[in-house]
LOPANU-135005 format. One line per field, with one value per residue (C-alpha): residue number from 0; residue in one letter; x, y, z. Coordinates in steps of 0.1 Angstrom, whole numbers, m for minus. Example, Ala and Ser with C-alpha at 12.3 -4.5 7.8 and 13.67 -1.06 7.14 Angstrom:
LOPANU-135005
seq (0|1)
type (A|S)
u (123|137)
v (m45|m11)
w (78|71)
END
This chain:
LOPANU-135005
seq (0|1|2|3|4|5|6|7|8|9|10|11|12|13|14|15|16|17|18|19|20|21|22|23|24|25|26|27|28|29|30|31|32|33|34|35|36|37|38|39|40|41|42|43|44|45|46|47|48|49|50|51|52|53|54|55|56|57|58|59|60|61|62|63|64|65|66|67|68|69|70|71|72|73|74|75|76|77|78|79|80|81|82|83|84|85|86|87|88|89|90|91|92|93|94|95|96|97|98|99|100|101|102|103|104|105|106|107|108|109|110|111|112|113|114|115|116|117|118|119|120|121|122|123|124|125|126|127|128|129|130|131|132|133|134|135|136|137|138|139|140|141|142|143|144|145|146|147|148|149|150|151|152|153|154|155|156|157|158|159|160|161|162|163|164|165|166|167|168|169|170|171|172|173|174|175|176|177|178|179|180|181|182|183|184|185|186|187|188|189|190|191|192|193|194|195|196|197|198|199|200|201|202|203|204|205|206|207|208|209|210|211|212|213|214|215|216|217|218|219|220|221|222|223|224|225|226|227|228|229|230|231|232|233|234|235|236|237|238|239|240|241|242|243|244|245|246|247|248|249|250|251|252|253|254|255|256|257|258|259|260|261|262|263|264|265|266|267|268|269|270|271|272|273|274|275|276|277|278|279|280|281|282|283|284|285|286|287|288|289|290|291|292|293|294|295|296|297|298|299|300|301|302|303|304|305|306|307|308|309|310|311|312|313|314|315|316|317|318|319|320|321|322|323|324|325|326|327|328|329|330|331|332|333|334|335|336|337|338|339|340|341|342|343|344|345|346|347|348|349|350|351|352|353|354|355|356|357|358|359|360|361|362|363|364|365|366|367|368|369|370|371|372|373|374|375|376|377|378|379|380|381|382|383|384|385|386|387|388|389|390|391|392|393|394|395|396|397|398|399|400|401|402|403|404|405|406|407|408|409|410|411|412|413|414|415|416|417|418|419|420|421|422|423|424|425|426|427|428|429|430|431|432|433|434|435|436|437|438|439|440|441|442|443|444|445|446|447|448|449|450|451|452|453|454|455|456|457|458|459|460|461|462|463|464|465|466|467|468|469|470|471|472|473|474|475|476|477|478|479|480|481|482|483|484|485|486|487|488|489|490|491|492|493|494|495|496|497|498|499|500|501|502|503|504|505|506|507|508|509|510|511|512|513|514|515|516|517|518|519|520|521|522|523|524|525|526|527|528|529|530|531|532|533|534|535|536|537|538|539|540|541|542|543|544|545|546|547|548|549|550|551|552|553|554|555|556|557|558|559|560|561|562|563|564|565|566|567|568|569|570|571|572|573|574|575|576|577|578|579|580|581|582|583|584|585|586|587|588|589|590|591|592|593|594|595|596|597|598|599|600|601|602|603|604|605|606|607|608|609|610|611|612|613|614|615|616|617|618|619|620|621|622|623|624|625|626|627|628|629|630|631|632|633|634|635|636|637|638|639|640|641|642|643|644|645|646|647|648|649|650|651|652|653|654|655|656|657|658|659|660|661|662|663|664|665|666|667|668|669|670|671|672|673|674|675|676|677|678|679|680|681|682|683|684|685|686|687|688|689|690|691|692|693|694|695|696|697|698|699|700|701|702|703|704|705|706|707|708)
type (W|L|Q|N|R|W|L|N|V|C|A|K|T|G|L|V|D|I|S|D|D|K|K|V|D|A|F|L|K|H|S|L|D|V|K|F|N|C|S|T|S|D|Y|L|A|K|F|D|D|K|A|N|W|G|V|D|R|E|I|A|K|A|S|S|K|N|G|K|K|N|G|M|H|P|F|E|L|A|F|Q|G|Y|S|Q|L|F|I|E|Y|T|E|A|I|K|G|K|A|Q|L|F|W|S|R|D|L|K|K|K|V|G|I|V|D|I|S|D|E|E|I|S|E|E|D|K|K|E|E|D|T|V|I|G|F|L|R|K|I|E|D|W|K|T|V|T|A|Y|E|L|R|S|K|I|L|D|M|V|E|D|G|F|D|I|I|A|I|R|R|Y|I|A|D|Y|E|Q|N|A|V|I|M|F|A|I|L|R|T|K|R|I|K|D|N|V|A|V|G|K|T|L|A|H|N|L|R|S|K|Y|N|Q|N|V|D|K|S|R|S|N|Q|N|E|I|L|I|D|E|L|C|F|Q|N|A|N|D|D|E|G|Y|S|G|I|L|E|K|Y|Y|Q|S|A|G|A|K|Q|K|D|N|S|V|K|A|M|E|F|V|L|T|A|S|P|A|F|F|E|N|A|K|A|K|D|I|Q|E|W|K|K|A|Q|I|E|F|A|K|K|E|F|G|E|N|L|K|F|A|V|L|H|L|D|E|K|T|P|H|L|H|L|I|V|S|V|E|E|K|K|T|V|K|F|K|N|R|Y|G|S|G|E|K|E|Q|I|S|L|N|A|R|R|F|N|R|E|Y|L|K|S|L|Q|T|R|Y|A|E|H|N|E|K|F|G|L|S|R|G|L|R|N|S|K|A|T|H|R|T|L|K|T|F|Y|K|N|V|D|V|A|N|N|K|N|Y|E|S|S|I|R|K|I|I|S|K|K|L|L|E|K|K|N|M|F|G|Y|I|K|T|D|D|A|L|N|I|V|A|P|I|L|N|D|V|F|K|K|L|K|A|F|K|T|L|S|N|F|N|S|I|E|N|I|A|E|L|E|K|V|L|N|D|K|Q|S|I|E|K|L|R|K|E|Y|F|D|A|V|K|N|Y|S|S|I|K|K|E|N|E|E|L|K|A|R|I|E|K|Y|E|Q|K|P|K|L|D|K|N|H|K|N|R|I|G|K|A|T|K|R|G|F|E|Q|S|E|K|A|P|L|G|S|I|A|K|S|T|S|P|C|P|S|V|D|T|V|I|S|A|I|R|T|A|R|S|K|R|F|E|L|L|S|S|V|R|S|I|Y|L|A|E|G|T|R|Q|G|L|E|L|P|T|K|Y|H|R|T|T|L|C|K|H|A|V|T|G|S|E|V|L|L|M|K|G|K|N|P|E|T|N|K|P|R|G|Y|F|T|G|L|Q|T|C|G|S|V|W|T|C|P|I|C|A|N|R|I|Q|E|Q|R|R|G|E|I|A|Q|A|M|K|F|L|C|A|E|A|Q|G|K|Q|A|V|M|I|T|F|T|F|P|H|T|V|S|D|K|L|K|E|L|L|E|K|F|S|K|S|L|M|T|F|K|S|G|K|A|F|V|G|F|K|N|K|Y|G|F|E|G|L|I|R|S|L|E|I|T|R|G)
u (0|32|47|20|9|42|45|12|16|57|39|14|45|66|92|90|76|51|50|84|83|118|122|89|103|136|113|96|127|146|125|109|123|105|122|106|114|138|154|187|197|186|187|209|232|258|295|312|348|336|310|277|257|219|187|191|221|209|181|198|237|231|264|285|274|284|265|269|297|315|285|296|282|278|306|329|319|333|364|368|366|330|322|292|276|278|263|234|231|232|207|184|181|176|142|145|142|164|145|106|86|47|28|33|54|85|58|46|82|93|119|119|123|155|165|199|213|210|226|251|266|293|287|311|299|308|321|346|380|395|427|433|427|445|455|459|430|465|474|438|442|474|454|429|454|472|445|452|423|418|457|449|418|443|470|444|429|468|471|491|484|479|514|524|500|507|547|533|512|542|568|545|539|579|587|556|580|610|594|561|548|546|525|521|494|498|472|488|466|476|497|526|523|523|555|575|565|573|608|615|604|624|651|653|657|677|671|698|690|696|728|732|759|736|701|711|697|664|637|606|581|551|546|513|513|550|559|595|594|578|597|598|570|543|558|545|512|508|506|482|460|458|450|419|407|408|391|361|368|350|372|367|392|400|399|429|448|462|472|505|514|548|553|581|591|610|649|654|636|662|692|706|685|701|691|668|654|647|632|606|593|594|571|548|539|534|507|493|490|477|448|441|440|434|435|440|477|497|531|554|591|614|641|674|693|680|683|656|642|608|585|562|530|509|471|447|415|392|356|330|296|259|241|204|191|161|154|127|131|127|145|169|205|241|275|296|338|350|380|371|398|372|368|403|389|399|381|393|429|427|414|442|470|451|450|489|498|479|499|530|529|549|575|571|559|531|503|510|494|454|444|480|487|519|528|557|586|620|651|661|628|633|669|658|634|659|685|657|647|686|698|667|669|645|659|632|602|619|623|588|572|592|590|554|554|578|558|528|552|570|563|559|596|601|619|609|619|642|617|589|612|622|588|581|611|611|580|591|625|612|590|618|644|617|613|647|654|628|642|678|664|648|682|702|688|711|739|768|755|717|732|747|717|698|723|717|682|684|705|680|651|669|673|636|626|649|629|599|603|616|584|559|576|569|533|526|542|522|496|505|510|497|463|462|467|440|418|425|426|391|376|389|377|340|347|353|323|304|263|244|214|181|172|140|169|188|157|148|183|188|152|164|195|174|155|182|198|167|163|201|196|179|202|187|204|241|259|242|258|248|247|272|308|342|344|372|395|398|428|411|381|399|422|392|373|405|406|370|375|404|382|353|376|391|360|343|376|367|330|343|365|335|311|339|342|308|301|325|314|280|297|288|308|314|318|308|275|266|261|266|286|316|320|315|342|365|348|359|326|345|382|399|391|385|401|381|386|356|350|339|311|320|355|354|384|392|375|389|365|363|345|339|335|306|282|259|237|234|228|233|262|285|302|309|279|260|280|270|234|232|244|218|192|206|203|165|159|169|149|120|128|134|98|87|96|87|54|40|28|25|39|72|93|93|120|107|130|115|135|128|147|172|203|231|215|184|188|185|160|135|139|134|103|88|99|80|51|49|54|26|m1|13|2|m30|m66|m88|m68|m38|m61|m76|m40|m29|m57|m58|m18|m20|m1|16|39|66|100|112|147|160|192|211|243|255|260)
v (2|24|17|21|55|67|57|75|109|113|108|133|158|148|131|97|88|61|58|42|5|6|37|22|m10|8|30|2|m16|12|43|28|8|m2|m16|m31|m32|m5|7|17|m18|m40|m29|m36|m10|10|12|45|41|7|22|10|28|24|41|72|81|66|96|123|120|126|146|115|96|97|79|48|41|75|95|121|145|183|192|166|188|220|203|189|223|216|255|258|222|236|270|255|232|260|281|247|241|276|273|235|214|188|169|175|159|152|177|171|139|154|166|126|117|142|162|199|220|237|253|246|280|273|239|253|278|268|282|278|254|259|226|234|245|279|270|307|333|340|379|393|388|387|353|342|354|331|300|306|313|283|258|254|252|220|216|238|216|186|204|217|179|168|191|218|253|286|295|267|272|307|300|271|297|324|297|281|317|323|288|281|298|273|243|242|220|243|238|266|269|281|281|272|295|288|266|291|284|249|246|271|248|217|230|243|209|185|206|212|251|262|288|308|292|255|235|217|191|180|178|141|135|144|120|117|103|100|109|94|115|107|145|134|121|152|162|197|195|183|200|197|217|196|161|180|189|156|138|166|155|120|123|144|174|208|235|274|301|311|276|272|240|226|231|229|223|225|207|212|223|250|247|242|204|196|210|179|152|122|106|78|108|123|96|90|124|121|88|104|129|113|91|124|135|106|100|139|144|110|100|136|134|133|148|149|155|155|184|180|208|239|250|229|198|200|183|197|182|190|182|180|198|179|167|149|158|145|177|179|191|198|204|197|155|156|160|141|134|131|130|156|162|200|217|235|247|267|239|249|278|296|275|244|255|265|231|215|232|217|183|187|198|169|142|155|156|130|146|173|198|225|240|276|307|306|340|354|381|370|356|341|360|347|365|373|392|409|423|434|452|468|474|493|516|525|532|556|592|608|646|658|643|661|693|691|687|714|739|737|744|766|790|791|812|837|871|899|905|864|859|837|834|812|798|795|772|750|749|730|711|695|675|664|654|638|614|606|598|576|555|552|542|513|506|500|483|459|456|453|419|397|423|407|428|414|379|383|395|365|338|353|352|318|306|322|305|271|280|286|255|234|252|248|209|206|226|206|170|186|191|160|143|163|140|107|79|57|72|77|38|31|53|36|0|9|27|m5|m29|m11|m9|m46|m56|m75|m70|m94|m106|m123|m149|m131|m103|m125|m144|m104|m96|m130|m125|m89|m101|m127|m101|m77|m106|m110|m72|m69|m71|m33|m22|17|28|11|m17|m35|m57|m68|m39|m58|m53|m55|m22|m2|10|44|54|44|63|96|94|88|118|141|131|137|172|181|169|196|224|216|214|246|263|251|262|296|299|293|317|346|337|338|368|388|376|392|424|425|450|427|391|373|390|361|335|336|302|324|336|306|297|323|359|367|383|399|411|375|339|319|281|260|223|197|160|141|116|91|88|104|122|160|179|211|237|276|303|340|328|337|302|301|270|255|219|224|243|240|208|221|231|202|180|193|198|161|147|163|151|118|121|128|103|75|88|83|47|38|58|34|5|10|28|18|m14|m38|m13|m9|19|13|31|41|56|77|86|89|88|115|125|148|176|180|210|201|233|219|182|194|213|187|158|183|182|145|142|162|148|114|121|141|126|100|68|81|88|50|35|54|43|7|6|26|54|73|101|105|117|129|138|150|134|148|132|138|108)
w (2|11|m21|m47|m31|m32|m68|m75|m57|m71|m104|m98|m90|m117|m103|m119|m157|m152|m192|m189|m177|m169|m148|m127|m124|m107|m88|m71|m64|m49|m38|m6|22|54|84|112|152|148|181|193|203|180|144|109|114|90|105|106|118|137|160|157|139|151|140|163|138|110|114|133|119|80|78|92|62|24|m6|m22|m43|m53|m37|m12|16|7|30|13|m20|m5|9|m31|m43|m61|m51|m76|m63|m29|m35|m53|m23|2|m18|m22|14|29|51|54|84|89|118|120|148|149|170|209|202|219|248|247|253|274|254|262|232|221|192|169|177|215|208|188|216|236|271|297|324|361|369|338|342|329|311|300|276|243|252|217|187|166|185|172|137|136|149|126|93|100|110|144|163|166|178|204|217|215|238|266|268|274|300|286|302|287|291|271|244|239|231|209|190|189|178|151|136|135|122|99|69|73|50|30|9|m24|m53|m82|m109|m146|m174|m206|m231|m266|m288|m286|m250|m250|m269|m247|m217|m228|m248|m210|m197|m218|m220|m259|m248|m218|m193|m173|m143|m157|m148|m181|m162|m144|m169|m173|m137|m147|m151|m173|m151|m174|m214|m222|m256|m262|m261|m261|m296|m312|m345|m360|m384|m357|m325|m291|m297|m328|m308|m279|m309|m324|m290|m286|m320|m313|m285|m302|m276|m287|m288|m284|m301|m266|m246|m224|m239|m208|m172|m159|m120|m104|m76|m50|m13|5|m2|34|29|3|19|37|13|1|m33|m16|1|m32|m48|m20|m21|m61|m57|m32|m54|m83|m61|m54|m90|m102|m76|m83|m117|m128|m168|m175|m161|m195|m185|m155|m156|m123|m128|m107|m129|m110|m73|m62|m71|m84|m106|m137|m143|m177|m174|m202|m197|m214|m196|m206|m194|m202|m215|m225|m261|m279|m315|m343|m343|m304|m273|m250|m233|m247|m241|m248|m245|m244|m231|m197|m173|m153|m131|m119|m104|m71|m47|m63|m62|m25|m12|m35|m22|12|1|m13|22|38|17|24|62|64|54|79|54|61|40|32|49|37|18|14|m9|m15|m53|m65|m77|m89|m76|m110|m114|m79|m87|m120|m104|m81|m109|m129|m98|m92|m130|m137|m139|m118|m124|m149|m125|m94|m114|m128|m91|m72|m106|m101|m65|m66|m94|m72|m46|m68|m64|m90|m94|m99|m68|m39|m4|13|40|13|m6|20|30|m3|m5|25|26|m7|2|37|19|m5|25|46|16|9|44|46|12|28|58|38|13|41|51|38|51|76|108|102|94|130|148|132|145|177|173|165|193|218|199|207|243|245|227|248|281|266|259|293|304|286|298|333|327|311|342|368|374|396|373|395|398|361|356|380|362|326|340|355|325|301|319|321|282|277|293|271|271|284|260|271|250|235|225|209|190|180|167|148|129|121|110|84|74|65|40|24|17|10|m28|m26|m1|m4|26|22|33|60|91|126|153|175|172|196|219|208|236|251|234|198|208|218|185|163|185|177|139|137|151|130|101|111|116|77|61|79|62|31|30|46|17|m9|9|9|m29|m33|m16|m35|m69|m57|m51|m14|3|32|16|52|47|22|49|87|85|75|110|126|150|135|142|180|200|226|233|239|234|264|263|286|297|308|305|275|286|261|273|308|293|292|267|255|239|231|240|230|194|175|163|134|144|109|109|69|60|92|101|138|146|125|148|183|170|153|185|209|181|185|219|215|193|217|242|219|215|248|257|231|244|280|275|243|247|220|194|176|158|117|94|62|37|8|m26|m63|m98|m101|m119|m118|m144|m119|m99|m64|m53|m80|m64|m30|m39|m56|m32|m3|m25|m26|11|19|m9|6|44|35|26|41|28|50|79|79|74|106|125|113|128|159|147|178|155|133|130|97|85|53|41|10|m6|m43|m67)
END
């Protein structure tokens, strides 16, 4: 009855074409699923990092799940740099509720209603410990710029005090410039640029900074199109054009021909590197490139004949997509291949920098400063600009400025007073001398005096680092080891206790498991497994919690970057006004950020958190707020399940999953509007009232879940 009714209402709203038998068959197979006897204890569960995934999580924690196959949650879309898709998602879910409860159901269960905004606010509790505050807003800017929020909370939980944390922030800012994972990008816009780029990469032409005696050490790692075999008639650009033609790729006159990526690291990383170390680094870079660009990676070469080892990658820009067409013969869809470099936009490249840095963390390399205004300039370019400035004759410019000013002060006889002349010339010369002094200060950076001063600073830093390490060790060992061991032992014993199941409970699990295998062909909710698993150790749980927290802050940074870019694109005076999530856990509400330490109820271990920061309360667009909100909602659903078992005699929870056919070319906003209309139609009318009366309907909890295939 449910299935037929759902098919009929979806047909009325245009979600399914009932004239197409194949689509109807697919709809009947996948668009509705019913699971009986659902509770938090006996449910055919999904697994998320080996944690039990009951119906409470299935309904509440949509952001913790991914779609089947290559599907991803919208937060992951942001992280992977699909900015337009994430903006489409943002606009589509405005005003939508993730969770909806029937009227008076919460009251019946005994749940006090609380808004998402109230849940997301991190108010300090009286029983929690105040670790201290970051004294300067600049400290917090460093924390956000270098993505240190998760690390700072780890330090709070590990027992570091506020002095140690402040020192860590200051040291990180000073030392962060030492070794970076560096990735540079260039668009190859025409055939001439293709030829010049590959001529440099294959050393058919040499630049001045190339050591020809070491060029034999260079290594061609990938050459899918055989660029190294190019002849004079065809050329490098001819090979690329031939490839695009064979692929059937459509081109425009202004189409970007390819993308070039340069992968390297700070010079300090290679200073003492052995050949084995460079080979290991090279292997890791190729692994990253293949994973990131796939079949579009056409060429890669390792250059060892310049000052710093680096890789050049050539990535083709053909893209296959499905487009709709309509002509006098009819309409439909077809696959089309065209050159498209627009996907390598600013948001994608930002997320690419993050992924590249994460891939190279094992080498001790860090990500560069987010949103930095700095751009790559060679030493040759810098000194060329200095030479131009030094050799330029400014006499005519000076005469022009001074003569114009003096002309205004001449008397009727053509003379000017000395004081008047000084008053005119002095401000001009003062400005010149100021700029000259600033330039000399910058230029003298490599002088002997400054080098000696730098050595002194480095020695002082080494002494401070030694004292800091000793201090950290003292803090770590401050607590009694014996007491800690006793607490851990008691906790481990608690976690290792096996749940006792009565006979009826075991039978219910057995029946549910059997039913799960019978329905596994449909698998509309993903992989199915029993809801019992070995309990992880406390250390494993803590590690998983910290990893997840770090990931959430990274996701939030990705979302923030996309929203700021969209706000700028829309011409907003303050791009942060585009969406409130841009300021969440980023903007300071007062003059300081407070660090707090409470207790994690899951592990009974310390839990660090910030206060004094803005929160957005969005379960849809903010991974930080979503985690807090969904955990609260999960508890409410678990309470409802408990109430059902204890109070509703002879009744059970049934979970029904509704979906419908859709493709990647559909617009999310239009789909959600049709979906909402279908659900309203489904629940209205005498037929549904009769259905509820027949089965003793108590109420419903509805959850909206969105993943991208």
